[in-house]
TIKOL-331003 format. One line per 8 residues: for each residue x, y, z of C-alpha. Coordinates in nm, 2 decimals. Layout:
BEGIN
X:Y:Z; ...
***
This chain:
BEGIN
8.94:11.18:12.42; 9.01:11.45:12.15; 8.68:11.55:11.94; 8.67:11.24:11.68; 8.61:11.35:11.31; 8.33:11.20:11.07; 8.32:10.85:10.95; 8.54:10.79:10.65
8.46:10.46:10.47; 8.82:10.43:10.33; 9.01:10.57:10.64; 9.29:10.74:10.48; 9.49:10.82:10.80; 9.47:10.45:10.84; 9.59:10.35:10.52; 9.89:10.60:10.54
10.01:10.44:10.88; 9.97:10.10:10.65; 10.20:10.25:10.41; 10.44:10.38:10.63; 10.45:10.02:10.82; 10.48:9.87:10.47; 10.78:10.07:10.38; 10.97:10.02:10.75
10.87:9.58:10.76; 11.06:9.61:10.41; 11.37:9.66:10.64; 11.33:9.53:10.96; 11.14:9.23:10.86; 11.22:9.17:10.47; 11.63:9.28:10.51; 11.60:9.07:10.90
11.46:8.72:10.73; 11.61:8.68:10.39; 11.93:8.82:10.43; 12.08:8.57:10.63; 12.04:8.23:10.40; 12.18:8.46:10.10; 12.51:8.57:10.33; 12.53:8.25:10.50
12.71:8.08:10.19; 12.98:8.37:10.14; 13.01:8.43:10.55; 13.12:8.08:10.53; 13.34:8.00:10.29; 13.52:8.35:10.44; 13.53:8.22:10.75; 13.65:7.90:10.66
13.37:7.79:10.97; 13.11:7.54:10.97; 12.78:7.53:10.80; 12.64:7.50:11.17; 12.84:7.76:11.31; 12.71:8.02:11.07; 12.41:7.90:11.11; 12.40:7.97:11.52
12.42:8.37:11.41; 12.05:8.33:11.28; 11.96:8.16:11.60; 12.14:8.43:11.79; 11.93:8.71:11.59; 11.59:8.53:11.65; 11.66:8.48:12.04; 11.77:8.86:12.00
11.49:8.97:11.84; 11.23:8.77:12.07; 11.32:8.82:12.41; 11.36:9.21:12.35; 11.00:9.21:12.21; 10.91:9.14:12.55; 10.98:9.48:12.64; 10.87:9.68:12.36
10.54:9.76:12.50; 10.69:9.88:12.78; 10.95:10.10:12.57; 10.71:10.27:12.38; 10.48:10.35:12.70; 10.81:10.49:12.82; 10.98:10.67:12.50; 10.69:10.67:12.29
10.71:10.49:11.96; 10.91:10.75:11.79; 11.22:10.66:12.07; 11.19:10.31:11.96; 11.16:10.36:11.62; 11.50:10.59:11.65; 11.66:10.31:11.86; 11.58:10.07:11.62
11.75:10.27:11.32; 12.10:10.25:11.52; 12.07:9.93:11.63; 11.96:9.79:11.32; 12.18:9.89:11.06; 12.43:9.87:11.31; 12.44:9.48:11.30; 12.52:9.52:10.94
12.78:9.75:10.99; 12.96:9.47:11.19; 12.91:9.21:10.94; 13.03:9.41:10.65; 13.31:9.49:10.89; 13.37:9.11:11.05; 13.66:8.89:11.04; 13.59:8.64:11.32
13.29:8.43:11.36; 13.24:8.58:11.73; 13.19:8.90:11.55; 12.89:8.76:11.33; 12.75:8.66:11.71; 12.77:9.02:11.82; 12.67:9.17:11.49; 12.31:8.98:11.53
12.26:9.03:11.90; 12.27:9.40:11.80; 12.08:9.35:11.48; 11.82:9.14:11.69; 11.75:9.42:11.95; 11.74:9.65:11.66; 11.48:9.45:11.48; 11.24:9.42:11.80
11.27:9.76:11.85; 11.11:9.90:11.49; 10.96:9.51:11.41; 10.73:9.24:11.49; 10.51:9.40:11.78; 10.56:9.75:11.66; 10.40:9.62:11.31; 10.14:9.42:11.42
10.01:9.67:11.65; 9.99:9.93:11.42; 9.68:9.76:11.19; 9.53:9.61:11.47; 9.51:9.94:11.66; 9.43:10.12:11.37; 9.16:9.87:11.22; 8.89:9.64:11.33
8.68:9.58:11.02; 8.98:9.56:10.83; 9.22:9.44:11.06; 9.28:9.14:10.86; 9.39:9.28:10.53; 9.54:9.57:10.67; 9.82:9.36:10.84; 9.84:9.13:10.56
9.94:9.42:10.36; 10.24:9.50:10.60; 10.36:9.18:10.59; 10.39:9.16:10.21; 10.62:9.36:10.25; 10.86:9.08:10.29; 10.86:9.03:9.90; 11.00:9.36:9.83
11.26:9.28:10.08; 11.36:8.98:9.95; 11.39:9.18:9.61; 11.61:9.35:9.72; 11.82:9.14:9.92; 11.82:8.92:9.64; 11.99:9.15:9.41; 12.23:9.32:9.61
12.41:9.05:9.80; 12.45:8.80:9.49; 12.57:9.11:9.29; 12.84:9.21:9.56; 12.93:8.84:9.60; 12.98:8.80:9.20; 13.21:9.11:9.19; 13.41:8.99:9.51
13.32:9.20:9.76; 13.05:9.03:9.93; 13.07:9.28:10.24; 12.96:9.56:10.08; 12.61:9.43:10.06; 12.57:9.49:10.43; 12.69:9.80:10.42; 12.49:9.87:10.13
12.16:9.76:10.35; 12.28:9.91:10.65; 12.23:10.26:10.47; 11.88:10.19:10.32; 11.79:10.05:10.67; 11.92:10.39:10.87; 11.73:10.63:10.66; 11.40:10.42:10.62
11.38:10.40:10.99; 11.49:10.72:11.09; 11.17:10.84:10.87; 10.95:10.57:10.96; 11.01:10.74:11.33; 10.86:11.04:11.24; 10.54:10.94:11.01; 10.44:10.65:11.25
10.17:10.67:11.52; 10.08:10.40:11.78; 9.73:10.41:11.83; 9.46:10.63:11.67; 9.33:10.81:11.97; 9.66:11.02:11.97; 9.53:11.23:11.67; 9.14:11.23:11.78
9.07:10.92:11.56; 8.89:10.56:11.64; 8.96:10.23:11.45; 8.86:10.23:11.08; 8.74:10.56:11.09; 8.44:10.52:11.32; 8.23:10.78:11.50; 8.15:10.67:11.84
7.75:10.62:11.69; 7.91:10.33:11.50; 8.13:10.19:11.73; 7.84:10.19:11.99; 7.64:9.98:11.72; 7.83:9.67:11.76; 8.04:9.48:12.13; 8.36:9.44:11.88
8.39:9.77:11.76; 8.32:9.95:12.12; 8.59:9.72:12.27; 8.84:9.85:11.97; 8.72:10.19:12.04; 8.74:10.23:12.40; 9.03:10.00:12.41; 8.94:9.72:12.63
9.13:9.43:12.68; 9.28:9.14:12.86; 9.61:9.27:13.08; 9.92:9.07:13.02; 9.88:8.88:13.37; 9.52:8.82:13.25; 9.60:8.68:12.92; 9.88:8.47:13.08
9.60:8.29:13.31; 9.41:8.18:12.98; 9.41:7.89:12.73; 9.32:8.13:12.44; 9.67:8.24:12.50; 9.85:7.97:12.52; 9.74:7.80:12.25; 9.82:8.12:12.02
10.17:8.13:12.20; 10.22:7.73:12.13; 10.13:7.71:11.78; 10.34:8.05:11.73; 10.65:7.87:11.84; 10.61:7.53:11.66; 10.61:7.70:11.33; 10.91:7.88:11.42
11.08:7.50:11.35; 10.87:7.46:11.12; 10.87:7.78:10.89; 11.22:7.93:10.94; 11.40:7.57:10.97; 11.38:7.49:10.62; 11.35:7.83:10.45; 11.68:7.96:10.60
11.88:7.63:10.47; 11.66:7.63:10.10; 11.97:7.80:9.96; 12.24:7.55:10.10; 11.99:7.26:9.98; 11.97:7.43:9.65; 12.32:7.49:9.62; 12.41:7.14:9.74
12.20:6.98:9.42; 12.43:7.16:9.18; 12.26:7.49:9.13; 12.41:7.82:9.19; 12.38:8.09:9.45; 12.19:8.32:9.20; 11.96:8.03:9.12; 11.88:8.01:9.50
11.85:8.39:9.54; 11.55:8.32:9.28; 11.39:8.06:9.42; 11.38:8.28:9.78; 11.20:8.57:9.56; 10.98:8.31:9.40; 10.89:8.17:9.78; 10.85:8.54:9.87
10.64:8.63:9.59; 10.41:8.37:9.64; 10.39:8.46:10.00; 10.24:8.82:9.91; 9.95:8.57:9.75; 9.94:8.40:10.07; 9.92:8.69:10.31; 9.69:8.89:10.12
9.49:8.56:10.09; 9.50:8.55:10.48; 9.43:8.89:10.55; 9.07:8.85:10.30; 8.99:8.51:10.49; 9.08:8.65:10.85; 8.81:8.92:10.78; 8.58:8.72:10.64
8.62:8.40:10.89; 8.87:8.50:11.17; 9.27:8.42:11.19; 9.20:8.04:11.34; 9.04:7.94:11.01; 9.27:8.11:10.78; 9.59:8.00:10.98; 9.48:7.61:10.96
9.43:7.64:10.56; 9.72:7.83:10.46; 9.95:7.60:10.65; 9.79:7.29:10.53; 9.89:7.40:10.27; 10.27:7.44:10.37; 10.27:7.09:10.49; 10.21:6.96:10.16
10.45:7.20:9.99; 10.75:7.08:10.23; 10.66:6.72:10.11; 10.71:6.76:9.80; 11.01:6.95:9.79; 11.21:6.66:9.92; 11.10:6.45:9.65; 11.16:6.73:9.35
11.50:6.89:9.48; 11.70:6.79:9.19; 11.46:6.94:8.92; 11.49:7.31:8.91; 11.06:7.36:8.77; 10.94:7.12:9.00; 11.11:7.24:9.28; 10.97:7.62:9.21
10.63:7.48:9.16; 10.65:7.26:9.47; 10.79:7.63:9.66; 10.47:7.79:9.57; 10.25:7.60:9.84; 10.53:7.66:10.08; 10.53:8.02:9.97; 10.16:8.10:10.05
10.19:8.01:10.42; 10.52:8.21:10.48; 10.50:8.45:10.71; 10.14:8.40:10.73; 10.17:8.36:11.14; 10.30:8.73:11.15; 9.93:8.78:11.05; 9.71:8.53:11.19
9.87:8.55:11.54; 9.86:8.92:11.58; 9.52:8.96:11.48; 9.43:8.66:11.67; 9.56:8.83:11.98; 9.36:9.15:11.92; 9.07:8.97:11.85; 9.10:8.72:12.11
9.23:8.89:12.36; 9.19:9.24:12.32; 9.36:9.57:12.17; 9.41:9.73:12.47; 9.75:9.59:12.60; 9.83:9.47:12.28; 10.22:9.55:12.29; 10.28:9.39:12.60
10.06:9.10:12.52; 10.22:9.03:12.19; 10.57:9.02:12.28; 10.52:8.73:12.51; 10.28:8.56:12.25; 10.59:8.63:12.00; 10.83:8.49:12.22; 10.83:8.10:12.14
10.87:8.16:11.80; 11.21:8.31:11.77; 11.32:8.06:12.03; 11.20:7.77:11.78; 11.35:7.96:11.52; 11.70:7.97:11.70; 11.64:7.57:11.73; 11.49:7.52:11.39
11.79:7.66:11.15; 12.06:7.53:11.32; 11.85:7.18:11.37; 11.80:7.15:10.99; 12.18:7.25:10.90; 12.26:6.97:11.17; 12.02:6.65:11.03; 12.08:6.73:10.66
12.43:6.67:10.73; 12.35:6.28:10.88; 12.21:6.02:10.67; 11.86:6.14:10.71; 11.99:6.39:10.51; 11.77:6.74:10.37; 11.49:6.52:10.34; 11.47:6.37:10.67
11.52:6.75:10.79; 11.27:6.87:10.64; 11.00:6.60:10.69; 11.05:6.66:11.06; 10.98:7.02:11.01; 10.63:6.93:10.82; 10.57:6.74:11.18; 10.59:7.08:11.33
10.37:7.26:11.09; 10.10:7.03:11.11; 10.15:7.02:11.48; 10.10:7.44:11.51; 9.79:7.37:11.29; 9.60:7.14:11.53; 9.71:7.42:11.79; 9.52:7.72:11.66
9.25:7.51:11.55; 9.20:7.46:11.93; 9.22:7.86:12.02; 8.90:8.06:12.09; 8.77:8.39:12.19; 8.84:8.47:12.55; 8.52:8.47:12.76; 8.63:8.74:12.97
8.72:8.97:12.66; 8.35:8.89:12.54; 8.20:9.02:12.86; 8.44:9.35:12.84; 8.33:9.41:12.47; 7.97:9.39:12.59; 8.02:9.64:12.85; 8.20:9.88:12.65
7.88:9.86:12.40; 7.70:9.91:12.65; 7.88:10.21:12.82; 7.94:10.36:12.48; 7.54:10.34:12.42; 7.45:10.53:12.69; 7.73:10.81:12.59; 7.61:10.85:12.29
7.26:10.86:12.38; 7.32:11.13:12.65; 7.50:11.33:12.41
***
C-alpha cells in the first residue's frame, strides 16, 4: 500500500468524490428514473400505442440495467472505473438519441436496452460503491448525499420534457438529455476513483493507527469481506436481496404511473411534473434522514422506519386522488422513502457482508430490484385498467412495501465477516506496533 496521509477530520478527497458522484447520479439515476413517467404520455400519443405497451419500455430498461449490473464489478477490474464510465457515456446518451428518433414501438424497446446497459455501467453499483469504499464512519450520509441527486435530476427532466411537449416537439427533450448526459459522464470518468487505496488513502481519511483501534474500521482499511460465492450462501445476502426485490414493485410500480394517475384525474402534464418534483424533493429529505439514521443505528432500522411511512403514504394517495392539495401532502410520506433503498441496501451490503468484493456482490443484490421494477410498472398500468383501478393497484404495491420492510428487519451482520474484521484489527494492531 502506498504511504497513507495524515488523518483528516473532514476528509476532503472523499467528499470531492461524493460531489462528482452526485453530479453523475443526476444523470444516470435522476434522468434515468424520472424521464420515463414524463415521456410516457407523449410517446403513447405519438405512437398510437396502448399504455401497457409503452410501459414495457421501462421494464426493458430496468431489466437491462439489472442484468448488466451483474458484470460491472468485473468490468471495473478489467478496464478500470474510467473505462466503465466512458462506455456508459456512449450507451446511456445513445439510448436517449434513439428515443428522439424513434417512430415505432420496437425502437423504444431498443432504446431502453441500450440506455439500461449504459445506466448500469455508470450507475447503481458505481455510485453505491464510491461512498462505501471511501467512507466507513460517514458511509450512510455520504451515500445519502449522492442519491439526493435524484431531485435535481427530476427538476431538469421536469422542465425540459413539458417545455418540449408544449412546443409541439417532444423529441427535442431526449436530444437535450442525451447531450447533458454525455458531457457529465465523460468528465466523471476522469475524476472518479474506485477506492481511496488507489491514491494512498484509507476510508474516512483514517491513519493506520486509527483503523487499528476498531475491528470494523480495520476491516474497511484492509478491505476484508465475503466473496460473492460466500455471500450467496448466507441468509444475510438473501434477506437483503429479497427485500430489495420486493420494493421494486412497491416503489417504482406506482411512481412511474403517477403522471398517468394524475392526468386521469383531470389535471394536466405540468401538474404531473410538479407532483413528481414534489415527491423527489421530499425524497431528498428522506435520503439525508436515512443517511443520518444509518450512521447512528444502521441501515436495517433506517429502512424499516422510512418504508413504514411509504405504506401510509400509498394508502392515503388512494383516497385523495381528486384533491390536488391533499394529494401533494400525501406524496410527502411516499417521497421520503423513495430511493432510500439505494442508500440502505448499498450500506447494508458493505456493512453486513464487507467492502472487499462490494462490486461483485452488490450487482447480485441489486438484480431482483430491476426485475420487480419490470414487473411492477406494467402491473400497475394493467391493474389500473381493470375494475380495481389505481386504488387496487396502489393497494397491492403497499403490500409489497410492507413485505420488503419485514425482510429487511430480519437482516443481521454475517458472523464470518465479524471474524474477518476482528482478525484484520489484530493484524493492523501488530503492524502499527512494529512500526
